[in-house]
Biopython code that builds the backbone (N, CA, C, O; Angstrom):
import numpy as np
from Bio.PDB.StructureBuilder import StructureBuilder

atoms = [
    (1, "UNK", "N", (-11.707, 30.746, 0.160)),
    (1, "UNK", "CA", (-12.451, 29.548, 0.445)),
    (1, "UNK", "C", (-12.314, 28.592, -0.739)),
    (1, "UNK", "O", (-12.578, 28.978, -1.878)),
    (2, "UNK", "N", (-11.901, 27.338, -0.479)),
    (2, "UNK", "CA", (-11.713, 26.403, -1.595)),
    (2, "UNK", "C", (-13.047, 26.069, -2.255)),
    (2, "UNK", "O", (-14.093, 26.015, -1.608)),
    (3, "UNK", "N", (-12.975, 25.854, -3.532)),
    (3, "UNK", "CA", (-14.172, 25.547, -4.297)),
    (3, "UNK", "C", (-14.229, 24.040, -4.536)),
    (3, "UNK", "O", (-13.283, 23.457, -5.065)),
    (4, "UNK", "N", (-15.330, 23.415, -4.149)),
    (4, "UNK", "CA", (-15.517, 21.979, -4.359)),
    (4, "UNK", "C", (-16.396, 21.755, -5.580)),
    (4, "UNK", "O", (-17.317, 22.521, -5.865)),
    (5, "UNK", "N", (-16.085, 20.693, -6.279)),
    (5, "UNK", "CA", (-16.932, 20.331, -7.403)),
    (5, "UNK", "C", (-18.244, 19.771, -6.859)),
    (5, "UNK", "O", (-18.228, 18.997, -5.901)),
    (6, "UNK", "N", (-19.370, 20.143, -7.447)),
    (6, "UNK", "CA", (-20.640, 19.641, -6.934)),
    (6, "UNK", "C", (-20.796, 18.126, -7.112)),
    (6, "UNK", "O", (-21.424, 17.461, -6.287)),
    (7, "UNK", "N", (-20.235, 17.599, -8.168)),
    (7, "UNK", "CA", (-20.329, 16.162, -8.423)),
    (7, "UNK", "C", (-18.922, 15.607, -8.594)),
    (7, "UNK", "O", (-18.160, 16.072, -9.442)),
    (8, "UNK", "N", (-18.580, 14.600, -7.778)),
    (8, "UNK", "CA", (-17.234, 14.051, -7.875)),
    (8, "UNK", "C", (-17.001, 13.397, -9.229)),
    (8, "UNK", "O", (-17.879, 12.734, -9.782)),
    (9, "UNK", "N", (-15.817, 13.598, -9.737)),
    (9, "UNK", "CA", (-15.465, 13.021, -11.015)),
    (9, "UNK", "C", (-14.678, 11.739, -10.850)),
    (9, "UNK", "O", (-14.515, 11.249, -9.733)),
    (10, "UNK", "N", (-14.196, 11.202, -11.930)),
    (10, "UNK", "CA", (-13.476, 9.936, -11.897)),
    (10, "UNK", "C", (-12.283, 9.870, -10.936)),
    (10, "UNK", "O", (-12.094, 8.826, -10.313)),
    (11, "UNK", "N", (-11.468, 10.921, -10.777)),
    (11, "UNK", "CA", (-10.340, 10.785, -9.843)),
    (11, "UNK", "C", (-10.783, 10.484, -8.413)),
    (11, "UNK", "O", (-10.131, 9.712, -7.709)),
    (12, "UNK", "N", (-11.881, 11.086, -7.986)),
    (12, "UNK", "CA", (-12.376, 10.845, -6.641)),
    (12, "UNK", "C", (-12.855, 9.404, -6.489)),
    (12, "UNK", "O", (-12.603, 8.760, -5.471)),
    (13, "UNK", "N", (-13.543, 8.909, -7.504)),
    (13, "UNK", "CA", (-14.015, 7.532, -7.454)),
    (13, "UNK", "C", (-12.850, 6.555, -7.563)),
    (13, "UNK", "O", (-12.851, 5.504, -6.922)),
    (14, "UNK", "N", (-11.858, 6.903, -8.376)),
    (14, "UNK", "CA", (-10.672, 6.050, -8.481)),
    (14, "UNK", "C", (-9.983, 5.941, -7.133)),
    (14, "UNK", "O", (-9.532, 4.860, -6.754)),
    (15, "UNK", "N", (-9.897, 7.041, -6.409)),
    (15, "UNK", "CA", (-9.284, 7.024, -5.079)),
    (15, "UNK", "C", (-10.086, 6.130, -4.133)),
    (15, "UNK", "O", (-9.513, 5.361, -3.360)),
    (16, "UNK", "N", (-11.404, 6.235, -4.199)),
    (16, "UNK", "CA", (-12.258, 5.414, -3.351)),
    (16, "UNK", "C", (-12.051, 3.926, -3.640)),
    (16, "UNK", "O", (-11.936, 3.121, -2.716)),
    (17, "UNK", "N", (-12.003, 3.571, -4.908)),
    (17, "UNK", "CA", (-11.796, 2.170, -5.293)),
    (17, "UNK", "C", (-10.422, 1.692, -4.847)),
    (17, "UNK", "O", (-10.284, 0.572, -4.356)),
    (18, "UNK", "N", (-9.409, 2.528, -5.012)),
    (18, "UNK", "CA", (-8.058, 2.164, -4.583)),
    (18, "UNK", "C", (-8.012, 1.964, -3.073)),
    (18, "UNK", "O", (-7.406, 1.004, -2.596)),
    (19, "UNK", "N", (-8.638, 2.849, -2.323)),
    (19, "UNK", "CA", (-8.669, 2.714, -0.862)),
    (19, "UNK", "C", (-9.421, 1.459, -0.447)),
    (19, "UNK", "O", (-9.018, 0.778, 0.496)),
    (20, "UNK", "N", (-10.501, 1.151, -1.136)),
    (20, "UNK", "CA", (-11.273, -0.049, -0.819)),
    (20, "UNK", "C", (-10.437, -1.302, -1.070)),
    (20, "UNK", "O", (-10.471, -2.247, -0.281)),
    (21, "UNK", "N", (-9.692, -1.306, -2.165)),
    (21, "UNK", "CA", (-8.813, -2.439, -2.472)),
    (21, "UNK", "C", (-7.724, -2.565, -1.408)),
    (21, "UNK", "O", (-7.456, -3.666, -0.927)),
    (22, "UNK", "N", (-7.101, -1.461, -1.040)),
    (22, "UNK", "CA", (-6.059, -1.462, -0.007)),
    (22, "UNK", "C", (-6.619, -1.965, 1.317)),
    (22, "UNK", "O", (-5.940, -2.685, 2.051)),
    (23, "UNK", "N", (-7.838, -1.592, 1.616)),
    (23, "UNK", "CA", (-8.498, -2.055, 2.833)),
    (23, "UNK", "C", (-8.659, -3.574, 2.808)),
    (23, "UNK", "O", (-8.420, -4.241, 3.814)),
    (24, "UNK", "N", (-9.054, -4.108, 1.688)),
    (24, "UNK", "CA", (-9.200, -5.560, 1.554)),
    (24, "UNK", "C", (-7.886, -6.290, 1.749)),
    (24, "UNK", "O", (-7.841, -7.339, 2.391)),
    (25, "UNK", "N", (-6.817, -5.738, 1.195)),
    (25, "UNK", "CA", (-5.484, -6.329, 1.354)),
    (25, "UNK", "C", (-5.058, -6.284, 2.820)),
    (25, "UNK", "O", (-4.518, -7.262, 3.337)),
    (26, "UNK", "N", (-5.296, -5.164, 3.491)),
    (26, "UNK", "CA", (-4.924, -5.022, 4.908)),
    (26, "UNK", "C", (-5.709, -6.001, 5.775)),
    (26, "UNK", "O", (-5.160, -6.578, 6.714)),
    (27, "UNK", "N", (-6.982, -6.188, 5.467)),
    (27, "UNK", "CA", (-7.789, -7.149, 6.221)),
    (27, "UNK", "C", (-7.247, -8.570, 6.025)),
    (27, "UNK", "O", (-7.158, -9.343, 6.978)),
    (28, "UNK", "N", (-6.894, -8.900, 4.804)),
    (28, "UNK", "CA", (-6.363, -10.240, 4.507)),
    (28, "UNK", "C", (-5.027, -10.466, 5.218)),
    (28, "UNK", "O", (-4.769, -11.562, 5.716)),
    (29, "UNK", "N", (-4.186, -9.447, 5.267)),
    (29, "UNK", "CA", (-2.902, -9.582, 5.953)),
    (29, "UNK", "C", (-3.096, -9.807, 7.446)),
    (29, "UNK", "O", (-2.405, -10.634, 8.040)),
    (30, "UNK", "N", (-4.024, -9.083, 8.056)),
    (30, "UNK", "CA", (-4.286, -9.274, 9.482)),
    (30, "UNK", "C", (-4.844, -10.671, 9.731)),
    (30, "UNK", "O", (-4.470, -11.328, 10.702)),
    (31, "UNK", "N", (-5.727, -11.120, 8.866)),
    (31, "UNK", "CA", (-6.282, -12.473, 8.996)),
    (31, "UNK", "C", (-5.171, -13.517, 8.916)),
    (31, "UNK", "O", (-5.171, -14.489, 9.671)),
    (32, "UNK", "N", (-4.236, -13.314, 8.008)),
    (32, "UNK", "CA", (-3.113, -14.256, 7.862)),
    (32, "UNK", "C", (-2.241, -14.245, 9.117)),
    (32, "UNK", "O", (-1.779, -15.298, 9.556)),
    (33, "UNK", "N", (-2.016, -13.080, 9.690)),
    (33, "UNK", "CA", (-1.211, -12.981, 10.913)),
    (33, "UNK", "C", (-1.922, -13.662, 12.081)),
    (33, "UNK", "O", (-1.276, -14.299, 12.913)),
    (34, "UNK", "N", (-3.222, -13.535, 12.147)),
    (34, "UNK", "CA", (-3.978, -14.200, 13.212)),
    (34, "UNK", "C", (-3.876, -15.707, 13.058)),
    (34, "UNK", "O", (-3.714, -16.423, 14.047)),
    (35, "UNK", "N", (-3.967, -16.193, 11.836)),
    (35, "UNK", "CA", (-3.867, -17.634, 11.582)),
    (35, "UNK", "C", (-2.481, -18.163, 11.897)),
    (35, "UNK", "O", (-2.335, -19.308, 12.325)),
    (36, "UNK", "N", (-1.452, -17.333, 11.687)),
    (36, "UNK", "CA", (-0.079, -17.746, 11.952)),
    (36, "UNK", "C", (0.223, -17.710, 13.451)),
    (36, "UNK", "O", (1.207, -18.298, 13.901)),
    (37, "UNK", "N", (-0.614, -17.027, 14.217)),
    (37, "UNK", "CA", (-0.494, -16.934, 15.676)),
    (37, "UNK", "C", (0.820, -16.314, 16.138)),
    (37, "UNK", "O", (1.360, -16.695, 17.176)),
    (38, "UNK", "N", (1.323, -15.373, 15.375)),
    (38, "UNK", "CA", (2.513, -14.615, 15.780)),
    (38, "UNK", "C", (2.060, -13.263, 16.271)),
    (38, "UNK", "O", (1.274, -12.588, 15.606)),
    (39, "UNK", "N", (2.545, -12.860, 17.430)),
    (39, "UNK", "CA", (2.103, -11.616, 18.029)),
    (39, "UNK", "C", (2.781, -10.375, 17.480)),
    (39, "UNK", "O", (2.143, -9.326, 17.394)),
    (40, "UNK", "N", (4.042, -10.454, 17.108)),
    (40, "UNK", "CA", (4.781, -9.260, 16.699)),
    (40, "UNK", "C", (4.256, -8.681, 15.393)),
    (40, "UNK", "O", (4.058, -7.471, 15.290)),
    (41, "UNK", "N", (4.032, -9.516, 14.412)),
    (41, "UNK", "CA", (3.574, -9.026, 13.116)),
    (41, "UNK", "C", (2.101, -8.623, 13.160)),
    (41, "UNK", "O", (1.634, -7.858, 12.316)),
    (42, "UNK", "N", (1.383, -9.137, 14.137)),
    (42, "UNK", "CA", (-0.038, -8.805, 14.259)),
    (42, "UNK", "C", (-0.215, -7.317, 14.567)),
    (42, "UNK", "O", (-1.128, -6.682, 14.040)),
    (43, "UNK", "N", (0.642, -6.763, 15.409)),
    (43, "UNK", "CA", (0.549, -5.330, 15.735)),
    (43, "UNK", "C", (0.776, -4.477, 14.497)),
    (43, "UNK", "O", (0.062, -3.498, 14.276)),
    (44, "UNK", "N", (1.756, -4.837, 13.697)),
    (44, "UNK", "CA", (2.019, -4.087, 12.464)),
    (44, "UNK", "C", (0.843, -4.210, 11.497)),
    (44, "UNK", "O", (0.468, -3.240, 10.839)),
    (45, "UNK", "N", (0.264, -5.411, 11.415)),
    (45, "UNK", "CA", (-0.881, -5.623, 10.528)),
    (45, "UNK", "C", (-2.087, -4.803, 10.999)),
    (45, "UNK", "O", (-2.835, -4.266, 10.182)),
    (46, "UNK", "N", (-2.272, -4.712, 12.323)),
    (46, "UNK", "CA", (-3.356, -3.879, 12.857)),
    (46, "UNK", "C", (-3.134, -2.412, 12.509)),
    (46, "UNK", "O", (-4.079, -1.703, 12.165)),
    (47, "UNK", "N", (-1.890, -1.960, 12.600)),
    (47, "UNK", "CA", (-1.574, -0.574, 12.242)),
    (47, "UNK", "C", (-1.843, -0.292, 10.776)),
    (47, "UNK", "O", (-2.364, 0.765, 10.419)),
    (48, "UNK", "N", (-1.479, -1.260, 9.919)),
    (48, "UNK", "CA", (-1.746, -1.104, 8.484)),
    (48, "UNK", "C", (-3.245, -1.064, 8.213)),
    (48, "UNK", "O", (-3.718, -0.296, 7.376)),
    (49, "UNK", "N", (-3.988, -1.910, 8.939)),
    (49, "UNK", "CA", (-5.439, -1.920, 8.755)),
    (49, "UNK", "C", (-6.054, -0.603, 9.220)),
    (49, "UNK", "O", (-6.941, -0.065, 8.557)),
    (50, "UNK", "N", (-5.595, -0.088, 10.336)),
    (50, "UNK", "CA", (-6.107, 1.197, 10.829)),
    (50, "UNK", "C", (-5.856, 2.297, 9.804)),
    (50, "UNK", "O", (-6.743, 3.103, 9.524)),
    (51, "UNK", "N", (-4.664, 2.330, 9.252)),
    (51, "UNK", "CA", (-4.342, 3.336, 8.238)),
    (51, "UNK", "C", (-5.252, 3.188, 7.022)),
    (51, "UNK", "O", (-5.753, 4.181, 6.494)),
    (52, "UNK", "N", (-5.464, 1.964, 6.581)),
    (52, "UNK", "CA", (-6.332, 1.726, 5.424)),
    (52, "UNK", "C", (-7.772, 2.134, 5.722)),
    (52, "UNK", "O", (-8.446, 2.708, 4.867)),
    (53, "UNK", "N", (-8.243, 1.840, 6.928)),
    (53, "UNK", "CA", (-9.599, 2.241, 7.318)),
    (53, "UNK", "C", (-9.747, 3.754, 7.310)),
    (53, "UNK", "O", (-10.738, 4.284, 6.810)),
    (54, "UNK", "N", (-8.756, 4.449, 7.867)),
    (54, "UNK", "CA", (-8.816, 5.909, 7.926)),
    (54, "UNK", "C", (-8.753, 6.525, 6.530)),
    (54, "UNK", "O", (-9.440, 7.510, 6.260)),
    (55, "UNK", "N", (-7.949, 5.963, 5.652)),
    (55, "UNK", "CA", (-7.867, 6.484, 4.289)),
    (55, "UNK", "C", (-9.172, 6.251, 3.536)),
    (55, "UNK", "O", (-9.617, 7.106, 2.770)),
    (56, "UNK", "N", (-9.775, 5.095, 3.756)),
    (56, "UNK", "CA", (-11.053, 4.788, 3.115)),
    (56, "UNK", "C", (-12.139, 5.744, 3.612)),
    (56, "UNK", "O", (-12.917, 6.268, 2.815)),
    (57, "UNK", "N", (-12.192, 5.970, 4.913)),
    (57, "UNK", "CA", (-13.173, 6.906, 5.485)),
    (57, "UNK", "C", (-12.955, 8.310, 4.929)),
    (57, "UNK", "O", (-13.918, 9.022, 4.643)),
    (58, "UNK", "N", (-11.706, 8.706, 4.777)),
    (58, "UNK", "CA", (-11.391, 10.016, 4.227)),
    (58, "UNK", "C", (-11.859, 10.132, 2.769)),
    (58, "UNK", "O", (-12.387, 11.165, 2.358)),
    (59, "UNK", "N", (-11.657, 9.063, 2.002)),
    (59, "UNK", "CA", (-12.094, 9.070, 0.599)),
    (59, "UNK", "C", (-13.611, 9.182, 0.512)),
    (59, "UNK", "O", (-14.137, 9.861, -0.370)),
    (60, "UNK", "N", (-14.306, 8.522, 1.416)),
    (60, "UNK", "CA", (-15.769, 8.616, 1.437)),
    (60, "UNK", "C", (-16.195, 10.042, 1.785)),
    (60, "UNK", "O", (-17.063, 10.617, 1.128)),
    (61, "UNK", "N", (-15.580, 10.600, 2.816)),
    (61, "UNK", "CA", (-15.928, 11.967, 3.243)),
    (61, "UNK", "C", (-15.620, 12.983, 2.149)),
    (61, "UNK", "O", (-16.359, 13.953, 1.981)),
    (62, "UNK", "N", (-14.540, 12.772, 1.406)),
    (62, "UNK", "CA", (-14.188, 13.696, 0.315)),
    (62, "UNK", "C", (-15.221, 13.684, -0.806)),
    (62, "UNK", "O", (-15.306, 14.630, -1.589)),
    (63, "UNK", "N", (-16.002, 12.615, -0.881)),
    (63, "UNK", "CA", (-17.081, 12.542, -1.867)),
    (63, "UNK", "C", (-18.368, 13.177, -1.331)),
    (63, "UNK", "O", (-19.421, 13.115, -1.967)),
    (64, "UNK", "N", (-18.255, 13.793, -0.136)),
    (64, "UNK", "CA", (-19.414, 14.397, 0.534)),
    (64, "UNK", "C", (-20.488, 13.357, 0.839)),
    (64, "UNK", "O", (-21.681, 13.662, 0.843)),
    (65, "UNK", "N", (-20.052, 12.135, 1.091)),
    (65, "UNK", "CA", (-20.964, 11.058, 1.458)),
    (65, "UNK", "C", (-20.779, 10.762, 2.947)),
    (65, "UNK", "O", (-19.703, 11.000, 3.495)),
    (66, "UNK", "N", (-21.801, 10.256, 3.590)),
    (66, "UNK", "CA", (-21.660, 9.935, 5.015)),
    (66, "UNK", "C", (-20.792, 8.688, 5.212)),
    (66, "UNK", "O", (-20.906, 7.712, 4.470)),
    (67, "UNK", "N", (-19.932, 8.741, 6.219)),
    (67, "UNK", "CA", (-19.097, 7.587, 6.558)),
    (67, "UNK", "C", (-19.960, 6.635, 7.385)),
    (67, "UNK", "O", (-20.522, 7.042, 8.402)),
    (68, "UNK", "N", (-20.072, 5.380, 6.968)),
    (68, "UNK", "CA", (-20.920, 4.434, 7.695)),
    (68, "UNK", "C", (-20.513, 4.280, 9.162)),
    (68, "UNK", "O", (-19.328, 4.315, 9.494)),
    (69, "UNK", "N", (-21.500, 4.111, 10.023)),
    (69, "UNK", "CA", (-21.241, 3.953, 11.450)),
    (69, "UNK", "C", (-20.347, 2.759, 11.730)),
    (69, "UNK", "O", (-19.473, 2.820, 12.594)),
    (70, "UNK", "N", (-20.559, 1.697, 11.018)),
    (70, "UNK", "CA", (-19.760, 0.483, 11.229)),
    (70, "UNK", "C", (-18.280, 0.753, 10.941)),
    (70, "UNK", "O", (-17.405, 0.243, 11.640)),
    (71, "UNK", "N", (-18.012, 1.542, 9.926)),
    (71, "UNK", "CA", (-16.632, 1.898, 9.597)),
    (71, "UNK", "C", (-16.039, 2.779, 10.695)),
    (71, "UNK", "O", (-14.891, 2.587, 11.095)),
    (72, "UNK", "N", (-16.815, 3.738, 11.177)),
    (72, "UNK", "CA", (-16.348, 4.587, 12.272)),
    (72, "UNK", "C", (-16.058, 3.750, 13.520)),
    (72, "UNK", "O", (-15.068, 3.983, 14.214)),
    (73, "UNK", "N", (-16.925, 2.778, 13.799)),
    (73, "UNK", "CA", (-16.747, 1.922, 14.969)),
    (73, "UNK", "C", (-15.493, 1.062, 14.829)),
    (73, "UNK", "O", (-14.769, 0.852, 15.803)),
    (74, "UNK", "N", (-15.242, 0.573, 13.640)),
    (74, "UNK", "CA", (-14.048, -0.246, 13.415)),
    (74, "UNK", "C", (-12.777, 0.587, 13.569)),
    (74, "UNK", "O", (-11.787, 0.106, 14.120)),
    (75, "UNK", "N", (-12.795, 1.816, 13.094)),
    (75, "UNK", "CA", (-11.655, 2.710, 13.267)),
    (75, "UNK", "C", (-11.404, 2.946, 14.757)),
    (75, "UNK", "O", (-10.266, 2.876, 15.221)),
    (76, "UNK", "N", (-12.459, 3.221, 15.487)),
    (76, "UNK", "CA", (-12.332, 3.441, 16.928)),
    (76, "UNK", "C", (-11.768, 2.205, 17.629)),
    (76, "UNK", "O", (-10.917, 2.327, 18.510)),
    (77, "UNK", "N", (-12.232, 1.033, 17.249)),
    (77, "UNK", "CA", (-11.739, -0.216, 17.830)),
    (77, "UNK", "C", (-10.236, -0.367, 17.623)),
    (77, "UNK", "O", (-9.505, -0.648, 18.573)),
    (78, "UNK", "N", (-9.773, -0.184, 16.397)),
    (78, "UNK", "CA", (-8.352, -0.367, 16.118)),
    (78, "UNK", "C", (-7.497, 0.751, 16.705)),
    (78, "UNK", "O", (-6.322, 0.533, 17.002)),
    (79, "UNK", "N", (-8.061, 1.936, 16.876)),
    (79, "UNK", "CA", (-7.327, 3.010, 17.581)),
    (79, "UNK", "C", (-7.125, 2.622, 19.043)),
    (79, "UNK", "O", (-6.049, 2.818, 19.609)),
    (80, "UNK", "N", (-8.182, 2.067, 19.645)),
    (80, "UNK", "CA", (-8.067, 1.648, 21.053)),
    (80, "UNK", "C", (-7.109, 0.475, 21.207)),
    (80, "UNK", "O", (-6.352, 0.416, 22.175)),
    (81, "UNK", "N", (-7.136, -0.446, 20.272)),
    (81, "UNK", "CA", (-6.201, -1.582, 20.340)),
    (81, "UNK", "C", (-4.757, -1.109, 20.196)),
    (81, "UNK", "O", (-3.844, -1.684, 20.788)),
    (82, "UNK", "N", (-4.564, -0.076, 19.419)),
    (82, "UNK", "CA", (-3.218, 0.481, 19.227)),
    (82, "UNK", "C", (-2.689, 1.095, 20.517)),
    (82, "UNK", "O", (-1.489, 1.044, 20.789)),
    (83, "UNK", "N", (-3.583, 1.675, 21.307)),
    (83, "UNK", "CA", (-3.190, 2.322, 22.557)),
    (83, "UNK", "C", (-2.893, 1.321, 23.667)),
    (83, "UNK", "O", (-2.224, 1.652, 24.646)),
    (84, "UNK", "N", (-3.388, 0.104, 23.516)),
    (84, "UNK", "CA", (-3.160, -0.912, 24.550)),
    (84, "UNK", "C", (-1.702, -1.335, 24.595)),
    (84, "UNK", "O", (-1.035, -1.396, 23.562)),
    (85, "UNK", "N", (-1.205, -1.628, 25.798)),
    (85, "UNK", "CA", (0.199, -2.082, 25.902)),
    (85, "UNK", "C", (0.390, -3.479, 25.357)),
    (85, "UNK", "O", (1.505, -4.000, 25.372)),
]
sb = StructureBuilder()
sb.init_structure("model")
sb.init_model(0)
sb.init_chain("A")
sb.init_seg("    ")
for serial, (resi, resn, name, xyz) in enumerate(atoms, 1):
    if name == "N":
        sb.init_residue(resn, " ", resi, " ")
    sb.init_atom(name, np.array(xyz, "f"), 0.0, 1.0, " ", f" {name:<3s}", serial, name[0])
structure = sb.get_structure()
C-alpha cells in the first residue's frame, strides 16, 4: 500500500500552481479562438482546456482536498462538447 505524506510539501503545491497557470493560458486561448470566430481551432482549444481542467482537478485531489463542484461541472461540460459532432 503506497504511503502518502500527511501534509503536502512544496512539490505538490508547485504542481497545483503550474496547473492553475496552464488552465489560465488554456482559457485565454479558447477566448481568443471564440473572438476570431474560427471553428477549426476552437475544437483544439476546447480539448486543451479540458486537459488543463482535468490536470488541475487531479492536482487538487492529490492534495487530498475536495475538487470544487464548479470545476467538476466545467469538466463535464467540455467532455460533452467533445463528444458532439
